[in-house]
C-alpha positions, 0 to 999 in steps of 0.5 A: 382506239385512239379516243379510248387512249385519249380518254384514259390519258385525260382521266389519269391527268385529272386524277394526278391533278386531284392528288396535287390539290389534295396534297397542297390545299388539303380540302375537307382534311382529305390528306390526313384521311388518305394517309390514315387509310394508307397507314391503317392498311399497312399496319393491318397487313403487317401486324406488329408482333405483340410477343414480349421477348425476355432478355434476362440471361440465366447464367451464373454471372450475377454482375451480367444479370444485374446490368441486364436488369438495370438496363431493362428497368431504364428501358421500361420506364421510357417506353410509356407513351405520353398522352400526346404521343398516344393520341398522335399514333392513334390519329394515324390509325395505329392501335397502341395496344399492339405495341410491346410493353417492354423494350429488350436490348435487341429492340433498343439496338435496332431502334438506335440503328434505324432512328438514331440515339438523339431522336430516340432520346427526344421521343422518350422526353415527350416529342411526337414520333414522325410517320417515317420514324414509326415506319422505320421502327416498326421492324424493331418492335 
């Protein structure tokens, strides 16, 4: 029984050592492959909703409707991904066709809360989103 525990302990130490080597030295690009598989699994088990929620208010107040429409136009112009951003998301194993084509005001408020206004503006201007930002923003999209 003691030999079995020693064997399992040695096997566990070997696995931990292998993970440390992969994380530090990245042999054969294994770190990226492991992260891609983990992200792919995460996104496949927690599908992003592809439904587009309309935020247009059909009230009689035309000023309110105008401000919502103007806000949506600004948001829609900014949601288009640059080729670099699209390639980055696809390299992480994410299907960019699942992303919504519109961002509602509720989604925008959620993104500001999760990521922060400065970082959102940087991403809109063309910076690549990070893995953690993507995971934080997933619940908003």
